[in-house]
Each structure stands twice: as C-alpha cells, then as structure tokens.
N, CA, C, O and the ligand as a Tripos MOL2 file, in Angstrom:
@<TRIPOS>MOLECULE
protein
  277   275    70     0     0
PROTEIN
NO_CHARGES

@<TRIPOS>ATOM
      1 N           0.8500   -1.1980    0.0000 N.3       1 MET1
      2 CA          0.0000    0.0000    0.0000 C.3       1 MET1
      3 C           0.8870    1.2490    0.0000 C.2       1 MET1
      4 O           1.8730    1.3320    0.7320 O.2       1 MET1
      5 N           0.5120    2.2050   -0.8320 N.am      2 ALA2
      6 CA          1.2650    3.4570   -0.9160 C.3       2 ALA2
      7 C           0.3400    4.6260   -0.6240 C.2       2 ALA2
      8 O          -0.8600    4.5700   -0.8960 O.2       2 ALA2
      9 N           0.9110    5.6810   -0.0690 N.am      3 THR3
     10 CA          0.1560    6.9170    0.1140 C.3       3 THR3
     11 C           0.9560    8.0590   -0.4890 C.2       3 THR3
     12 O           2.1350    8.2350   -0.1820 O.2       3 THR3
     13 N           0.3120    8.8270   -1.3400 N.am      4 ASP4
     14 CA          0.9670    9.9760   -1.9420 C.3       4 ASP4
     15 C           0.0950   11.2070   -1.7870 C.2       4 ASP4
     16 O          -1.1330   11.1350   -1.7800 O.2       4 ASP4
     17 N           0.7720   12.3380   -1.6640 N.am      5 ILE5
     18 CA          0.0600   13.6120   -1.6310 C.3       5 ILE5
     19 C           0.3350   14.2910   -2.9680 C.2       5 ILE5
     20 O           1.4840   14.5730   -3.3090 O.2       5 ILE5
     21 N          -0.7120   14.5440   -3.7070 N.am      6 ILE6
     22 CA         -0.5820   15.1290   -5.0420 C.3       6 ILE6
     23 C          -1.0400   16.5830   -4.9920 C.2       6 ILE6
     24 O          -2.1240   16.8860   -4.4940 O.2       6 ILE6
     25 N          -0.2130   17.4650   -5.5050 N.am      7 ARG7
     26 CA         -0.6080   18.8790   -5.5580 C.3       7 ARG7
     27 C          -1.4010   19.1130   -6.8340 C.2       7 ARG7
     28 O          -0.9910   18.7070   -7.9210 O.2       7 ARG7
     29 N          -2.5340   19.7690   -6.6860 N.am      8 VAL8
     30 CA         -3.4360   19.9840   -7.8200 C.3       8 VAL8
     31 C          -3.8570   21.4510   -7.8720 C.2       8 VAL8
     32 O          -4.2700   22.0400   -6.8730 O.2       8 VAL8
     33 N          -3.7390   22.0090   -9.0580 N.am      9 GLU9
     34 CA         -4.1410   23.4020   -9.2400 C.3       9 GLU9
     35 C          -5.5260   23.4580   -9.8810 C.2       9 GLU9
     36 O          -5.8430   22.6520  -10.7560 O.2       9 GLU9
     37 N          -6.3410   24.4030   -9.4460 N.am     10 GLY10
     38 CA         -7.6230   24.6510  -10.0960 C.3      10 GLY10
     39 C          -8.8320   24.1670   -9.3280 C.2      10 GLY10
     40 O          -9.9630   24.3900   -9.7600 O.2      10 GLY10
     41 N          -8.6210   23.5030   -8.1870 N.am     11 MET11
     42 CA         -9.7670   23.0770   -7.3920 C.3      11 MET11
     43 C         -10.2200   24.2620   -6.5490 C.2      11 MET11
     44 O          -9.4450   24.8220   -5.7740 O.2      11 MET11
     45 N         -11.4970   24.6360   -6.7140 N.am     12 SER12
     46 CA        -11.9360   25.8720   -6.0640 C.3      12 SER12
     47 C         -13.1940   25.7330   -5.2210 C.2      12 SER12
     48 O         -13.5070   26.6230   -4.4310 O.2      12 SER12
     49 N         -13.9140   24.6380   -5.3750 N.am     13 CYS13
     50 CA        -15.1700   24.5260   -4.6250 C.3      13 CYS13
     51 C         -15.5090   23.0660   -4.3670 C.2      13 CYS13
     52 O         -14.7550   22.1690   -4.7460 O.2      13 CYS13
     53 N         -16.6510   22.8290   -3.7190 N.am     14 GLU14
     54 CA        -17.0630   21.4710   -3.3740 C.3      14 GLU14
     55 C         -17.3040   20.6090   -4.6110 C.2      14 GLU14
     56 O         -17.1440   19.3890   -4.5690 O.2      14 GLU14
     57 N         -17.6890   21.2550   -5.7110 N.am     15 HIS15
     58 CA        -17.8650   20.5030   -6.9550 C.3      15 HIS15
     59 C         -16.5280   19.8860   -7.3840 C.2      15 HIS15
     60 O         -16.4700   18.7250   -7.7890 O.2      15 HIS15
     61 N         -15.4770   20.6650   -7.2920 N.am     16 CYS16
     62 CA        -14.1450   20.1730   -7.6550 C.3      16 CYS16
     63 C         -13.7340   19.0350   -6.7290 C.2      16 CYS16
     64 O         -13.1870   18.0260   -7.1740 O.2      16 CYS16
     65 N         -14.0020   19.2060   -5.4460 N.am     17 VAL17
     66 CA        -13.6560   18.1760   -4.4630 C.3      17 VAL17
     67 C         -14.3350   16.8680   -4.8340 C.2      17 VAL17
     68 O         -13.7140   15.8060   -4.8100 O.2      17 VAL17
     69 N         -15.6160   16.9540   -5.1760 N.am     18 LYS18
     70 CA        -16.3920   15.7630   -5.5160 C.3      18 LYS18
     71 C         -15.8760   15.1250   -6.7990 C.2      18 LYS18
     72 O         -15.7160   13.9070   -6.8770 O.2      18 LYS18
     73 N         -15.6180   15.9560   -7.8010 N.am     19 ALA19
     74 CA        -15.1590   15.4460   -9.1020 C.3      19 ALA19
     75 C         -13.8350   14.7060   -8.9560 C.2      19 ALA19
     76 O         -13.6620   13.6090   -9.4880 O.2      19 ALA19
     77 N         -12.9100   15.3120   -8.2330 N.am     20 VAL20
     78 CA        -11.5830   14.7080   -8.0770 C.3      20 VAL20
     79 C         -11.6600   13.4670   -7.1850 C.2      20 VAL20
     80 O         -11.0560   12.4390   -7.4910 O.2      20 VAL20
     81 N         -12.3960   13.5650   -6.0950 N.am     21 THR21
     82 CA        -12.5290   12.4290   -5.1810 C.3      21 THR21
     83 C         -13.1190   11.2230   -5.9020 C.2      21 THR21
     84 O         -12.6540   10.0960   -5.7320 O.2      21 THR21
     85 N         -14.1490   11.4710   -6.7080 N.am     22 GLN22
     86 CA        -14.7920   10.3660   -7.4320 C.3      22 GLN22
     87 C         -13.8730    9.7880   -8.5010 C.2      22 GLN22
     88 O         -13.7430    8.5700   -8.6230 O.2      22 GLN22
     89 N         -13.2340   10.6690   -9.2780 N.am     23 ALA23
     90 CA        -12.3840   10.2190  -10.3830 C.3      23 ALA23
     91 C         -11.2410    9.3460   -9.8670 C.2      23 ALA23
     92 O         -10.8790    8.3470  -10.4890 O.2      23 ALA23
     93 N         -10.6870    9.7330   -8.7350 N.am     24 VAL24
     94 CA         -9.5760    8.9640   -8.1660 C.3      24 VAL24
     95 C         -10.1150    7.7380   -7.4300 C.2      24 VAL24
     96 O          -9.5280    6.6580   -7.4890 O.2      24 VAL24
     97 N         -11.2260    7.9190   -6.7450 N.am     25 GLY25
     98 CA        -11.7820    6.8500   -5.9180 C.3      25 GLY25
     99 C         -12.2070    5.6160   -6.6870 C.2      25 GLY25
    100 O         -12.2140    4.5160   -6.1350 O.2      25 GLY25
    101 N         -12.5660    5.7810   -7.9660 N.am     26 VAL26
    102 CA        -13.0310    4.6210   -8.7410 C.3      26 VAL26
    103 C         -11.8790    3.8310   -9.3600 C.2      26 VAL26
    104 O         -12.1020    2.7560   -9.9170 O.2      26 VAL26
    105 N         -10.6650    4.3410   -9.2730 N.am     27 LEU27
    106 CA         -9.5270    3.6320   -9.8640 C.3      27 LEU27
    107 C          -9.2380    2.3500   -9.0870 C.2      27 LEU27
    108 O          -9.4100    2.3060   -7.8690 O.2      27 LEU27
    109 N          -8.7950    1.2980   -9.8030 N.am     28 PRO28
    110 CA         -8.5230    0.0310   -9.1280 C.3      28 PRO28
    111 C          -7.4350    0.1600   -8.0620 C.2      28 PRO28
    112 O          -6.3820    0.7490   -8.3050 O.2      28 PRO28
    113 N          -7.6940   -0.3820   -6.9100 N.am     29 GLY29
    114 CA         -6.6940   -0.4030   -5.8560 C.3      29 GLY29
    115 C          -6.6700    0.8220   -4.9750 C.2      29 GLY29
    116 O          -5.9460    0.8560   -3.9800 O.2      29 GLY29
    117 N          -7.4630    1.8460   -5.3290 N.am     30 VAL30
    118 CA         -7.4890    3.0550   -4.5010 C.3      30 VAL30
    119 C          -8.4350    2.8380   -3.3320 C.2      30 VAL30
    120 O          -9.6160    2.5490   -3.5210 O.2      30 VAL30
    121 N          -7.9090    2.9790   -2.1290 N.am     31 THR31
    122 CA         -8.7340    2.7450   -0.9500 C.3      31 THR31
    123 C          -9.2030    4.0420   -0.3130 C.2      31 THR31
    124 O         -10.2020    4.0680    0.4060 O.2      31 THR31
    125 N          -8.4650    5.1290   -0.5870 N.am     32 GLU32
    126 CA         -8.8640    6.3970    0.0080 C.3      32 GLU32
    127 C          -8.3570    7.5580   -0.8340 C.2      32 GLU32
    128 O          -7.2110    7.5600   -1.2810 O.2      32 GLU32
    129 N          -9.2180    8.5420   -1.0440 N.am     33 ALA33
    130 CA         -8.8350    9.7660   -1.7500 C.3      33 ALA33
    131 C          -9.4370   10.9360   -1.0000 C.2      33 ALA33
    132 O         -10.6570   11.0530   -0.8910 O.2      33 ALA33
    133 N          -8.5760   11.8020   -0.4800 N.am     34 THR34
    134 CA         -9.0550   12.9080    0.3330 C.3      34 THR34
    135 C          -8.5120   14.2250   -0.2020 C.2      34 THR34
    136 O          -7.3000   14.4320   -0.2570 O.2      34 THR34
    137 N          -9.4200   15.1100   -0.5930 N.am     35 VAL35
    138 CA         -9.0220   16.4150   -1.1150 C.3      35 VAL35
    139 C          -8.9590   17.4330    0.0200 C.2      35 VAL35
    140 O          -9.8810   17.5440    0.8280 O.2      35 VAL35
    141 N          -7.8630   18.1650    0.0630 N.am     36 ASP36
    142 CA         -7.7600   19.3160    0.9600 C.3      36 ASP36
    143 C          -7.8360   20.5520    0.0830 C.2      36 ASP36
    144 O          -6.8670   20.9280   -0.5770 O.2      36 ASP36
    145 N          -9.0030   21.1750    0.0880 N.am     37 LEU37
    146 CA         -9.2640   22.2980   -0.8020 C.3      37 LEU37
    147 C          -8.3610   23.4890   -0.4920 C.2      37 LEU37
    148 O          -7.8270   24.1270   -1.3990 O.2      37 LEU37
    149 N          -8.1960   23.7780    0.7900 N.am     38 GLU38
    150 CA         -7.3610   24.9050    1.2230 C.3      38 GLU38
    151 C          -5.9180   24.7360    0.7510 C.2      38 GLU38
    152 O          -5.2950   25.6740    0.2540 O.2      38 GLU38
    153 N          -5.4080   23.5260    0.9180 N.am     39 ALA39
    154 CA         -4.0130   23.2600    0.5810 C.3      39 ALA39
    155 C          -3.8160   22.9820   -0.9080 C.2      39 ALA39
    156 O          -2.7030   23.0900   -1.4220 O.2      39 ALA39
    157 N          -4.9020   22.6240   -1.6010 N.am     40 GLY40
    158 CA         -4.7890   22.2570   -3.0030 C.3      40 GLY40
    159 C          -4.0720   20.9300   -3.1940 C.2      40 GLY40
    160 O          -3.2280   20.7750   -4.0770 O.2      40 GLY40
    161 N          -4.4320   19.9780   -2.3400 N.am     41 THR41
    162 CA         -3.7870   18.6670   -2.4180 C.3      41 THR41
    163 C          -4.8270   17.5440   -2.3970 C.2      41 THR41
    164 O          -5.9580   17.7070   -1.9390 O.2      41 THR41
    165 N          -4.3850   16.4070   -2.9140 N.am     42 VAL42
    166 CA         -5.1860   15.1900   -2.8280 C.3      42 VAL42
    167 C          -4.3040   14.1170   -2.2030 C.2      42 VAL42
    168 O          -3.2370   13.7970   -2.7280 O.2      42 VAL42
    169 N          -4.7480   13.5710   -1.0960 N.am     43 ALA43
    170 CA         -4.0310   12.4640   -0.4600 C.3      43 ALA43
    171 C          -4.6640   11.1650   -0.9440 C.2      43 ALA43
    172 O          -5.8700   10.9600   -0.8080 O.2      43 ALA43
    173 N          -3.8380   10.2970   -1.5090 N.am     44 VAL44
    174 CA         -4.3530    9.0610   -2.0910 C.3      44 VAL44
    175 C          -3.6370    7.8600   -1.4910 C.2      44 VAL44
    176 O          -2.4080    7.8010   -1.4670 O.2      44 VAL44
    177 N          -4.4170    6.9110   -1.0090 N.am     45 SER45
    178 CA         -3.8750    5.6290   -0.5690 C.3      45 SER45
    179 C          -4.2750    4.5870   -1.5890 C.2      45 SER45
    180 O          -5.4440    4.4790   -1.9610 O.2      45 SER45
    181 N          -3.2900    3.8170   -2.0420 N.am     46 TYR46
    182 CA         -3.5910    2.8530   -3.1170 C.3      46 TYR46
    183 C          -2.5970    1.7000   -3.1150 C.2      46 TYR46
    184 O          -1.5210    1.7560   -2.5200 O.2      46 TYR46
    185 N          -3.0170    0.6600   -3.8090 N.am     47 ASP47
    186 CA         -2.1590   -0.4970   -4.0030 C.3      47 ASP47
    187 C          -1.3870   -0.2890   -5.3070 C.2      47 ASP47
    188 O          -1.9820   -0.3030   -6.3850 O.2      47 ASP47
    189 N          -0.0770   -0.0970   -5.2180 N.am     48 PRO48
    190 CA          0.7230    0.1990   -6.4180 C.3      48 PRO48
    191 C           0.7020   -0.9300   -7.4500 C.2      48 PRO48
    192 O           1.0620   -0.7140   -8.6070 O.2      48 PRO48
    193 N           0.2890   -2.1180   -7.0450 N.am     49 ALA49
    194 CA          0.1900   -3.2280   -7.9940 C.3      49 ALA49
    195 C          -1.0140   -3.0490   -8.9110 C.2      49 ALA49
    196 O          -1.0760   -3.6490   -9.9840 O.2      49 ALA49
    197 N          -1.9720   -2.2220   -8.4880 N.am     50 GLN50
    198 CA         -3.2120   -2.0610   -9.2590 C.3      50 GLN50
    199 C          -3.3140   -0.7120   -9.9540 C.2      50 GLN50
    200 O          -3.8470   -0.6310  -11.0600 O.2      50 GLN50
    201 N          -2.8200    0.3340   -9.3350 N.am     51 SER51
    202 CA         -2.8380    1.6610   -9.9540 C.3      51 SER51
    203 C          -1.5090    2.3480   -9.6900 C.2      51 SER51
    204 O          -0.9820    2.2980   -8.5780 O.2      51 SER51
    205 N          -0.9690    2.9920  -10.7250 N.am     52 SER52
    206 CA          0.2820    3.7320  -10.5340 C.3      52 SER52
    207 C          -0.0320    5.1940  -10.2520 C.2      52 SER52
    208 O          -1.1470    5.6640  -10.4800 O.2      52 SER52
    209 N           0.9630    5.8950   -9.7560 N.am     53 LEU53
    210 CA          0.7900    7.3210   -9.5130 C.3      53 LEU53
    211 C           0.4560    8.0350  -10.8260 C.2      53 LEU53
    212 O          -0.3300    8.9820  -10.8390 O.2      53 LEU53
    213 N           1.0500    7.5810  -11.9140 N.am     54 ASP54
    214 CA          0.7510    8.1350  -13.2420 C.3      54 ASP54
    215 C          -0.7290    8.0070  -13.5880 C.2      54 ASP54
    216 O          -1.3480    8.9610  -14.0600 O.2      54 ASP54
    217 N          -1.2880    6.8280  -13.3520 N.am     55 ASN55
    218 CA         -2.7230    6.6070  -13.6050 C.3      55 ASN55
    219 C          -3.5740    7.5850  -12.8100 C.2      55 ASN55
    220 O          -4.5280    8.1720  -13.3210 O.2      55 ASN55
    221 N          -3.2050    7.7400  -11.5610 N.am     56 ILE56
    222 CA         -3.9830    8.5910  -10.6650 C.3      56 ILE56
    223 C          -3.9010   10.0430  -11.1210 C.2      56 ILE56
    224 O          -4.9050   10.7550  -11.1510 O.2      56 ILE56
    225 N          -2.6950   10.4690  -11.4730 N.am     57 GLU57
    226 CA         -2.5270   11.8440  -11.9360 C.3      57 GLU57
    227 C          -3.2760   12.0900  -13.2480 C.2      57 GLU57
    228 O          -3.8210   13.1730  -13.4630 O.2      57 GLU57
    229 N          -3.2980   11.0850  -14.1160 N.am     58 SER58
    230 CA         -4.0310   11.2090  -15.3850 C.3      58 SER58
    231 C          -5.5240   11.3940  -15.1310 C.2      58 SER58
    232 O          -6.1860   12.1900  -15.7980 O.2      58 SER58
    233 N          -6.0450   10.6460  -14.1570 N.am     59 ALA59
    234 CA         -7.4730   10.7380  -13.8430 C.3      59 ALA59
    235 C          -7.8270   12.1370  -13.3470 C.2      59 ALA59
    236 O          -8.9040   12.6530  -13.6460 O.2      59 ALA59
    237 N          -6.9270   12.7390  -12.5970 N.am     60 ILE60
    238 CA         -7.1550   14.1150  -12.1040 C.3      60 ILE60
    239 C          -7.0900   15.0800  -13.2740 C.2      60 ILE60
    240 O          -7.9260   15.9740  -13.4040 O.2      60 ILE60
    241 N          -6.0930   14.8900  -14.1190 N.am     61 ASP61
    242 CA         -5.9140   15.7190  -15.3020 C.3      61 ASP61
    243 C          -7.1440   15.6750  -16.2060 C.2      61 ASP61
    244 O          -7.5610   16.6970  -16.7510 O.2      61 ASP61
    245 N          -7.7170   14.4850  -16.3590 N.am     62 GLU62
    246 CA         -8.8890   14.3100  -17.2260 C.3      62 GLU62
    247 C         -10.1080   15.0680  -16.7160 C.2      62 GLU62
    248 O         -11.0240   15.3680  -17.4820 O.2      62 GLU62
    249 N         -10.1190   15.3760  -15.4280 N.am     63 GLN63
    250 CA        -11.2210   16.1600  -14.8720 C.3      63 GLN63
    251 C         -11.0210   17.6500  -15.1200 C.2      63 GLN63
    252 O         -11.8980   18.4570  -14.8100 O.2      63 GLN63
    253 N          -9.8750   18.0150  -15.6740 N.am     64 GLY64
    254 CA         -9.6290   19.4130  -16.0160 C.3      64 GLY64
    255 C          -8.7840   20.1660  -15.0050 C.2      64 GLY64
    256 O          -8.7240   21.3960  -15.0200 O.2      64 GLY64
    257 N          -8.1260   19.4070  -14.1180 N.am     65 TYR65
    258 CA         -7.2710   20.0600  -13.1150 C.3      65 TYR65
    259 C          -5.8090   19.7580  -13.4190 C.2      65 TYR65
    260 O          -5.4710   18.7270  -14.0000 O.2      65 TYR65
    261 N          -4.9630   20.6790  -13.0120 N.am     66 GLU66
    262 CA         -3.5460   20.5170  -13.3370 C.3      66 GLU66
    263 C          -2.7750   19.9550  -12.1510 C.2      66 GLU66
    264 O          -2.7990   20.4970  -11.0460 O.2      66 GLU66
    265 N          -2.0910   18.8530  -12.4210 N.am     67 VAL67
    266 CA         -1.2320   18.2450  -11.3990 C.3      67 VAL67
    267 C           0.1060   18.9680  -11.4170 C.2      67 VAL67
    268 O           0.7150   19.1400  -12.4730 O.2      67 VAL67
    269 N           0.5570   19.3880  -10.2470 N.am     68 ILE68
    270 CA          1.8120   20.1210  -10.1390 C.3      68 ILE68
    271 C           2.9040   19.2010   -9.5950 C.2      68 ILE68
    272 O           2.7270   18.5440   -8.5690 O.2      68 ILE68
    273 N           4.0200   19.1670  -10.2900 N.am     69 HIS69
    274 CA          5.1240   18.3070   -9.8560 C.3      69 HIS69
    275 C           6.2110   19.1080   -9.1770 C.2      69 HIS69
    276 O           7.2170   18.5430   -8.7480 O.2      69 HIS69
    277 CU        -15.3150   23.6540   -8.2260 Cu       70 CU70
@<TRIPOS>BOND
     1     1     2 1
     2     2     3 1
     3     3     4 2
     4     3     5 am
     5     5     6 1
     6     6     7 1
     7     7     8 2
     8     7     9 am
     9     9    10 1
    10    10    11 1
    11    11    12 2
    12    11    13 am
    13    13    14 1
    14    14    15 1
    15    15    16 2
    16    15    17 am
    17    17    18 1
    18    18    19 1
    19    19    20 2
    20    19    21 am
    21    21    22 1
    22    22    23 1
    23    23    24 2
    24    23    25 am
    25    25    26 1
    26    26    27 1
    27    27    28 2
    28    27    29 am
    29    29    30 1
    30    30    31 1
    31    31    32 2
    32    31    33 am
    33    33    34 1
    34    34    35 1
    35    35    36 2
    36    35    37 am
    37    37    38 1
    38    38    39 1
    39    39    40 2
    40    39    41 am
    41    41    42 1
    42    42    43 1
    43    43    44 2
    44    43    45 am
    45    45    46 1
    46    46    47 1
    47    47    48 2
    48    47    49 am
    49    49    50 1
    50    50    51 1
    51    51    52 2
    52    51    53 am
    53    53    54 1
    54    54    55 1
    55    55    56 2
    56    55    57 am
    57    57    58 1
    58    58    59 1
    59    59    60 2
    60    59    61 am
    61    61    62 1
    62    62    63 1
    63    63    64 2
    64    63    65 am
    65    65    66 1
    66    66    67 1
    67    67    68 2
    68    67    69 am
    69    69    70 1
    70    70    71 1
    71    71    72 2
    72    71    73 am
    73    73    74 1
    74    74    75 1
    75    75    76 2
    76    75    77 am
    77    77    78 1
    78    78    79 1
    79    79    80 2
    80    79    81 am
    81    81    82 1
    82    82    83 1
    83    83    84 2
    84    83    85 am
    85    85    86 1
    86    86    87 1
    87    87    88 2
    88    87    89 am
    89    89    90 1
    90    90    91 1
    91    91    92 2
    92    91    93 am
    93    93    94 1
    94    94    95 1
    95    95    96 2
    96    95    97 am
    97    97    98 1
    98    98    99 1
    99    99   100 2
   100    99   101 am
   101   101   102 1
   102   102   103 1
   103   103   104 2
   104   103   105 am
   105   105   106 1
   106   106   107 1
   107   107   108 2
   108   107   109 am
   109   109   110 1
   110   110   111 1
   111   111   112 2
   112   111   113 am
   113   113   114 1
   114   114   115 1
   115   115   116 2
   116   115   117 am
   117   117   118 1
   118   118   119 1
   119   119   120 2
   120   119   121 am
   121   121   122 1
   122   122   123 1
   123   123   124 2
   124   123   125 am
   125   125   126 1
   126   126   127 1
   127   127   128 2
   128   127   129 am
   129   129   130 1
   130   130   131 1
   131   131   132 2
   132   131   133 am
   133   133   134 1
   134   134   135 1
   135   135   136 2
   136   135   137 am
   137   137   138 1
   138   138   139 1
   139   139   140 2
   140   139   141 am
   141   141   142 1
   142   142   143 1
   143   143   144 2
   144   143   145 am
   145   145   146 1
   146   146   147 1
   147   147   148 2
   148   147   149 am
   149   149   150 1
   150   150   151 1
   151   151   152 2
   152   151   153 am
   153   153   154 1
   154   154   155 1
   155   155   156 2
   156   155   157 am
   157   157   158 1
   158   158   159 1
   159   159   160 2
   160   159   161 am
   161   161   162 1
   162   162   163 1
   163   163   164 2
   164   163   165 am
   165   165   166 1
   166   166   167 1
   167   167   168 2
   168   167   169 am
   169   169   170 1
   170   170   171 1
   171   171   172 2
   172   171   173 am
   173   173   174 1
   174   174   175 1
   175   175   176 2
   176   175   177 am
   177   177   178 1
   178   178   179 1
   179   179   180 2
   180   179   181 am
   181   181   182 1
   182   182   183 1
   183   183   184 2
   184   183   185 am
   185   185   186 1
   186   186   187 1
   187   187   188 2
   188   187   189 am
   189   189   190 1
   190   190   191 1
   191   191   192 2
   192   191   193 am
   193   193   194 1
   194   194   195 1
   195   195   196 2
   196   195   197 am
   197   197   198 1
   198   198   199 1
   199   199   200 2
   200   199   201 am
   201   201   202 1
   202   202   203 1
   203   203   204 2
   204   203   205 am
   205   205   206 1
   206   206   207 1
   207   207   208 2
   208   207   209 am
   209   209   210 1
   210   210   211 1
   211   211   212 2
   212   211   213 am
   213   213   214 1
   214   214   215 1
   215   215   216 2
   216   215   217 am
   217   217   218 1
   218   218   219 1
   219   219   220 2
   220   219   221 am
   221   221   222 1
   222   222   223 1
   223   223   224 2
   224   223   225 am
   225   225   226 1
   226   226   227 1
   227   227   228 2
   228   227   229 am
   229   229   230 1
   230   230   231 1
   231   231   232 2
   232   231   233 am
   233   233   234 1
   234   234   235 1
   235   235   236 2
   236   235   237 am
   237   237   238 1
   238   238   239 1
   239   239   240 2
   240   239   241 am
   241   241   242 1
   242   242   243 1
   243   243   244 2
   244   243   245 am
   245   245   246 1
   246   246   247 1
   247   247   248 2
   248   247   249 am
   249   249   250 1
   250   250   251 1
   251   251   252 2
   252   251   253 am
   253   253   254 1
   254   254   255 1
   255   255   256 2
   256   255   257 am
   257   257   258 1
   258   258   259 1
   259   259   260 2
   260   259   261 am
   261   261   262 1
   262   262   263 1
   263   263   264 2
   264   263   265 am
   265   265   266 1
   266   266   267 1
   267   267   268 2
   268   267   269 am
   269   269   270 1
   270   270   271 1
   271   271   272 2
   272   271   273 am
   273   273   274 1
   274   274   275 1
   275   275   276 2
@<TRIPOS>SUBSTRUCTURE
     1 MET1         2 RESIDUE 1 A MET
     2 ALA2         6 RESIDUE 1 A ALA
     3 THR3        10 RESIDUE 1 A THR
     4 ASP4        14 RESIDUE 1 A ASP
     5 ILE5        18 RESIDUE 1 A ILE
     6 ILE6        22 RESIDUE 1 A ILE
     7 ARG7        26 RESIDUE 1 A ARG
     8 VAL8        30 RESIDUE 1 A VAL
     9 GLU9        34 RESIDUE 1 A GLU
    10 GLY10       38 RESIDUE 1 A GLY
    11 MET11       42 RESIDUE 1 A MET
    12 SER12       46 RESIDUE 1 A SER
    13 CYS13       50 RESIDUE 1 A CYS
    14 GLU14       54 RESIDUE 1 A GLU
    15 HIS15       58 RESIDUE 1 A HIS
    16 CYS16       62 RESIDUE 1 A CYS
    17 VAL17       66 RESIDUE 1 A VAL
    18 LYS18       70 RESIDUE 1 A LYS
    19 ALA19       74 RESIDUE 1 A ALA
    20 VAL20       78 RESIDUE 1 A VAL
    21 THR21       82 RESIDUE 1 A THR
    22 GLN22       86 RESIDUE 1 A GLN
    23 ALA23       90 RESIDUE 1 A ALA
    24 VAL24       94 RESIDUE 1 A VAL
    25 GLY25       98 RESIDUE 1 A GLY
    26 VAL26      102 RESIDUE 1 A VAL
    27 LEU27      106 RESIDUE 1 A LEU
    28 PRO28      110 RESIDUE 1 A PRO
    29 GLY29      114 RESIDUE 1 A GLY
    30 VAL30      118 RESIDUE 1 A VAL
    31 THR31      122 RESIDUE 1 A THR
    32 GLU32      126 RESIDUE 1 A GLU
    33 ALA33      130 RESIDUE 1 A ALA
    34 THR34      134 RESIDUE 1 A THR
    35 VAL35      138 RESIDUE 1 A VAL
    36 ASP36      142 RESIDUE 1 A ASP
    37 LEU37      146 RESIDUE 1 A LEU
    38 GLU38      150 RESIDUE 1 A GLU
    39 ALA39      154 RESIDUE 1 A ALA
    40 GLY40      158 RESIDUE 1 A GLY
    41 THR41      162 RESIDUE 1 A THR
    42 VAL42      166 RESIDUE 1 A VAL
    43 ALA43      170 RESIDUE 1 A ALA
    44 VAL44      174 RESIDUE 1 A VAL
    45 SER45      178 RESIDUE 1 A SER
    46 TYR46      182 RESIDUE 1 A TYR
    47 ASP47      186 RESIDUE 1 A ASP
    48 PRO48      190 RESIDUE 1 A PRO
    49 ALA49      194 RESIDUE 1 A ALA
    50 GLN50      198 RESIDUE 1 A GLN
    51 SER51      202 RESIDUE 1 A SER
    52 SER52      206 RESIDUE 1 A SER
    53 LEU53      210 RESIDUE 1 A LEU
    54 ASP54      214 RESIDUE 1 A ASP
    55 ASN55      218 RESIDUE 1 A ASN
    56 ILE56      222 RESIDUE 1 A ILE
    57 GLU57      226 RESIDUE 1 A GLU
    58 SER58      230 RESIDUE 1 A SER
    59 ALA59      234 RESIDUE 1 A ALA
    60 ILE60      238 RESIDUE 1 A ILE
    61 ASP61      242 RESIDUE 1 A ASP
    62 GLU62      246 RESIDUE 1 A GLU
    63 GLN63      250 RESIDUE 1 A GLN
    64 GLY64      254 RESIDUE 1 A GLY
    65 TYR65      258 RESIDUE 1 A TYR
    66 GLU66      262 RESIDUE 1 A GLU
    67 VAL67      266 RESIDUE 1 A VAL
    68 ILE68      270 RESIDUE 1 A ILE
    69 HIS69      274 RESIDUE 1 A HIS
    70 CU70       277 GROUP 0 **** ****
C-alpha cells in the first residue's frame, strides 16, 4: 500500500472536491482519496500493484485540473 500527496491546481469549490474524489476513488486499488481544498492537495492511498501514480494523476488531469510536480 502506498500513500501519496498530489498537488493539484484549479480546485476551487465542493464541486471540484467531488469530481476529483470520485475520479480517483473509482480507480482500481485506490482505498482512500481525500481532497484538501485549502491546501490544493489530494491524499491518495492505493495499491501500487493495481494503480500507478501516473494513472492517478491522469485521472485528475482528465477532470480538467492541473497536477503540479
Ligand atoms: Cu469547483
């Protein structure tokens, strides 16, 4: 199990929180996705054998938010 904190730009309201939480939450192996709106971060716990950090970042990107490295 891995936990990563991903910085995301463009999340501004509860709609964004829901969109990102859902998009990440449905990925295989993801057990927890928590958005911190104030900090602009998403904390993700996942099984690296099922989803990679790249997959997770792509899912956030597809929702229209920018992942910051
Ligand atoms: Cu929003």
